C-alpha positions as CSV (number, residue, x, y, z in Angstrom):
1,M,-47.3,71.3,-23.7
2,T,-46.6,74.8,-22.6
3,S,-49.6,74.6,-20.3
4,M,-48.2,71.4,-18.6
5,Q,-44.7,73.0,-18.0
6,N,-46.3,76.0,-16.4
7,N,-48.3,73.8,-14.1
8,Q,-45.1,71.9,-13.0
9,S,-43.2,75.1,-12.4
10,I,-46.0,76.5,-10.4
11,H,-46.1,73.2,-8.3
12,C,-42.3,73.2,-7.5
13,H,-42.4,76.8,-6.2
14,Q,-45.3,76.2,-3.9
15,P,-44.3,76.1,-0.2
16,S,-45.1,72.5,0.3
17,Y,-43.7,70.1,3.0
18,S,-42.7,67.5,0.4
19,C,-40.3,69.8,-1.4
20,W,-38.6,70.9,1.9
21,S,-38.4,67.3,3.1
22,W,-36.4,66.3,0.0
23,I,-34.1,69.3,0.5
24,V,-33.4,68.5,4.2
25,A,-32.9,64.8,3.4
26,L,-30.4,65.6,0.7
27,I,-28.5,68.0,3.1
28,L,-28.4,65.3,5.9
29,A,-27.2,62.7,3.4
30,L,-24.4,64.9,2.3
31,I,-23.4,65.7,5.9
32,L,-23.4,62.0,6.8
33,L,-21.4,61.1,3.8
34,W,-18.8,63.8,4.7
35,M,-18.6,62.5,8.3
36,L,-18.0,59.0,7.1
37,L,-15.3,60.0,4.6
38,T,-13.5,62.1,7.2
39,G,-13.7,59.5,10.0
40,R,-16.0,61.7,12.1
41,G,-19.0,59.6,11.8
42,P,-20.4,57.3,14.5
43,S,-18.2,54.3,15.4
44,S,-19.3,50.8,15.0
45,T,-19.6,50.5,18.8
46,C,-22.1,53.3,18.8
47,C,-25.0,51.3,17.6
48,G,-23.7,47.8,18.1
49,A,-24.2,45.6,21.0
50,S,-22.3,47.2,23.9
51,V,-21.1,43.9,25.4
52,D,-17.9,45.4,26.9
53,A,-19.7,48.3,28.5
54,A,-22.2,46.1,30.1
55,A,-19.6,43.7,31.5
56,P,-19.2,44.0,35.3
57,V,-16.0,45.7,36.6
58,E,-14.0,43.5,38.9
59,E,-13.5,45.1,42.3
60,A,-9.8,45.6,43.4
61,T,-8.7,43.4,46.3
62,P,-8.4,45.8,49.4
63,V,-4.8,46.1,50.6
64,A,-4.4,45.3,54.3
65,E,-3.5,48.2,56.5
66,T,0.1,48.1,57.8
67,F,0.4,47.3,61.5
68,G,1.8,49.9,63.9
69,F,1.4,50.8,67.5
70,T,2.2,53.3,70.2
71,A,2.3,52.5,73.9
72,T,2.8,54.4,77.1
73,A,2.5,53.4,80.8
74,N,-1.2,54.4,80.6
75,D,-2.3,53.7,77.0
76,F,-1.9,51.4,74.0
77,T,-3.2,52.3,70.5
78,S,-2.6,50.4,67.2
79,N,-3.7,50.2,63.6
80,G,-3.8,47.2,61.3
81,D,-4.0,43.6,62.4
82,G,-1.6,42.6,65.1
83,T,-3.4,39.5,66.3
84,K,-0.8,37.3,64.8
85,L,1.9,38.7,67.1
86,S,2.5,36.7,70.2
87,W,2.8,39.8,72.5
88,F,-0.3,41.6,71.1
89,S,-2.6,40.1,73.7
90,Q,-0.3,41.1,76.6
91,T,-0.4,44.9,76.2
92,D,-0.9,45.4,80.0
93,G,2.6,43.9,80.5
94,L,4.0,46.4,78.0
95,K,2.4,49.3,79.8
96,A,3.8,48.1,83.1
97,L,7.3,47.9,81.4
98,L,7.0,51.6,80.5
99,A,6.4,52.7,84.0
100,G,9.1,54.2,86.2
101,G,10.3,57.0,84.0
102,D,9.4,60.3,82.4
103,D,7.1,60.0,79.4
104,L,8.4,56.5,78.5
105,Q,7.0,55.4,75.1
106,A,7.3,52.4,72.8
107,Q,6.5,52.9,69.1
108,G,6.9,50.5,66.2
109,D,5.5,47.7,64.1
110,D,5.8,44.0,63.7
111,K,9.5,44.2,62.9
112,S,11.1,47.0,65.1
113,V,10.3,49.1,68.2
114,V,11.8,52.4,69.3
115,L,11.9,53.2,73.0
116,R,11.9,56.9,74.0
117,G,11.6,58.9,77.2
118,T,13.9,59.8,80.2
119,V,15.1,57.8,83.2
120,D,17.3,58.6,86.1
121,T,20.3,56.3,85.5
122,E,22.1,54.5,82.7
123,A,21.4,51.2,84.6
124,I,17.6,51.8,84.4
125,K,17.9,52.6,80.6
126,Q,19.7,49.4,79.9
127,Q,17.2,47.4,82.1
128,K,14.3,48.9,80.1
129,A,15.9,47.8,76.8
130,A,16.5,44.3,78.2
131,D,12.9,44.0,79.5
132,A,11.5,45.3,76.1
133,Q,13.6,42.7,74.2
134,A,12.3,39.9,76.4
135,F,8.8,41.1,76.0
136,F,8.7,41.5,72.2
137,G,11.0,38.5,71.5
138,P,14.2,38.0,69.4
139,S,12.5,38.6,66.1
140,I,11.8,42.3,67.0
141,E,14.6,44.8,66.8
142,V,14.6,47.2,69.8
143,D,16.1,50.6,69.3
144,N,16.8,52.1,72.8
145,Q,16.7,55.9,72.5
146,I,15.8,56.5,76.1
147,L,17.7,59.5,77.6
148,V,19.4,59.6,81.0
149,K,18.9,62.6,83.2
150,A,22.0,64.7,83.7
151,A,23.4,64.2,87.2
152,E,22.9,67.1,89.4
153,P,26.1,68.8,90.5
154,V,27.1,67.8,94.0
155,A,27.3,70.8,96.2
156,V,30.7,71.2,97.7
157,M,30.1,71.5,101.4
158,E,32.5,73.3,103.7
159,P,33.3,71.7,107.1
160,P,31.7,73.4,110.1
161,P,33.7,76.0,111.9
162,A,35.6,75.0,115.0
163,A,33.3,74.4,118.0
164,K,34.2,76.1,121.3
165,L,33.2,74.6,124.7
166,Y,33.7,76.9,127.7
167,F,34.4,75.4,131.2
168,D,34.0,76.8,134.6
169,T,37.2,77.7,136.6
170,G,39.0,74.6,137.7
171,K,36.3,72.3,136.3
172,T,36.5,69.5,133.7
173,A,32.7,68.8,133.5
174,L,31.2,69.5,130.1
175,P,29.0,72.7,129.8
176,S,25.3,72.1,129.6
177,D,25.2,73.1,125.9
178,S,28.0,70.8,124.8
179,G,25.6,68.5,122.9
180,T,24.3,71.3,120.8
181,T,27.7,72.8,120.2
182,L,29.2,69.5,119.1
183,A,26.3,68.5,116.9
184,P,27.7,70.0,113.6
185,I,31.1,68.4,114.2
186,V,29.5,65.0,114.9
187,E,27.3,65.2,111.8
188,W,30.3,66.1,109.6
189,L,32.4,63.2,111.0
190,K,29.6,60.7,110.4
191,G,29.2,61.9,106.8
192,H,32.9,61.9,106.0
193,D,34.7,58.8,107.0
194,T,38.1,60.1,106.3
195,A,37.7,63.3,108.5
196,K,38.9,63.5,112.0
197,A,38.3,65.7,115.0
198,V,41.2,67.8,116.5
199,L,40.8,68.8,120.2
200,S,42.9,71.6,121.7
201,G,42.5,72.6,125.4
202,Y,43.2,76.0,126.6
203,H,43.8,77.2,130.2
204,D,43.9,80.2,132.4
205,P,47.3,81.7,132.4
206,R,47.1,82.4,136.1
207,G,48.4,80.0,138.7
208,N,50.7,77.0,138.2
209,Q,51.5,76.3,134.6
210,A,51.8,72.5,135.0
211,V,48.5,72.3,136.8
212,N,46.8,74.4,134.2
213,E,48.1,72.3,131.4
214,E,46.9,69.1,133.0
215,L,43.5,70.8,133.6
216,A,43.2,71.7,129.9
217,K,44.2,68.2,128.9
218,N,41.5,66.7,131.1
219,R,38.9,69.1,129.7
220,A,39.9,67.9,126.2
221,K,39.5,64.3,127.4
222,S,36.0,65.1,128.5
223,V,35.2,66.4,125.0
224,R,36.7,63.2,123.5
225,E,34.4,61.0,125.6
226,A,31.5,63.1,124.4
227,L,32.4,62.5,120.8
228,K,32.7,58.8,121.4
229,A,29.3,58.7,123.1
230,A,27.8,60.5,120.1
231,G,29.0,57.7,117.7
232,I,32.5,58.7,116.8
233,D,34.0,55.7,118.6
234,D,37.1,55.3,116.5
235,E,39.8,56.9,118.6
236,A,42.0,57.2,115.5
237,R,39.6,59.8,114.3
238,I,40.0,62.0,117.4
239,E,43.3,63.7,117.9
240,M,44.4,65.5,121.1
241,R,46.6,68.4,120.0
242,K,48.3,70.9,122.2
243,P,47.4,74.5,121.2
244,E,50.2,76.6,119.7
245,S,49.4,79.3,122.1
246,A,47.3,79.5,125.3
247,D,47.1,83.3,125.3
248,S,43.5,84.3,125.8
249,G,44.1,87.9,124.9
250,G,43.0,89.0,128.4
251,D,39.6,87.2,128.2
252,L,39.8,84.6,130.9
253,S,36.6,82.8,129.7
254,E,38.4,82.3,126.4
255,A,41.3,80.7,128.2
256,R,39.1,78.1,129.8
257,R,37.9,76.4,126.6
258,V,38.4,73.4,124.3
259,E,38.3,73.9,120.6
260,V,37.1,71.1,118.3
261,S,37.9,71.4,114.6
262,V,37.7,68.9,111.7
263,E,40.5,68.0,109.3
C-alpha cells in the first residue's frame, strides 16, 4: 500500500503534459464561467448565423442638385437640371438682353432672378427689367437691382464776351474778320434759344453829329444782316441799342466800332 501511494505521488509531480493540460483547462473553464455570469461572454450573435450582417445595405436615393444659374452678356453657367424650364434653351437671348450696360448680370434659379449692374438712365433700367420679365415668364420673380449712373454735373458756361467789329472811316462794309469775330456769339445764340444779341454802333466824334449817328446805325445794320446770314434769322433775337456813350477815350479806331453782346 505504501509503495503504491509513493508511486502515485511521484507520477503527479512529474512535469508531464497531461497534468498541465488539466490545469489550463480548469483555468479556462473558470474564466469562461466568470464571463458568462458577468455578461462579458460572447453574445449569441457571435457564433450564430450572421444573417443581418450579410444582408445587403440599400443605397440611398441620390438627391437632385438644386438648379441655379449665372448669366452675363458673354457667358452662361448653370448647375442642376434646368431642361424643364421653357427659357433654358434660349440662353443666347438672355445674353443679348444683358448687353448695353456695365457688368450687367442675371443670377437666380427656377423661381426668382436678380438683375445687377449699371446703366446710364432710369429708362434703360426699367426696360431691362421688363425685357427680363418677358424672357423668363410670369412665374419667375424678377428683382431689379440695376444701378443708374449718377448724372454728371452740367458745366455752367458763361456767355462769350462782347465782340467788337472795327470799320473804316466813313464805311459801313463789314471788316474782313467779321465772321471769325462773330462766331462765338453765333454759336452761343444757336445753343441758347432764349438768348438775344444786342448791337450798339459807335462813331467818330468829329464832324456832323447826326451824320455820324446815322453812320453808326448803318454799321450796326450790317452786323445784324451778318447774324441773320449766319443762322440767327429771328429778328426778335437781335436788338439794335443806342450806346450810352460814344466817347472813344481819344482812340478814334474805338469810335468806329459796333459791339455785339448777348443777353
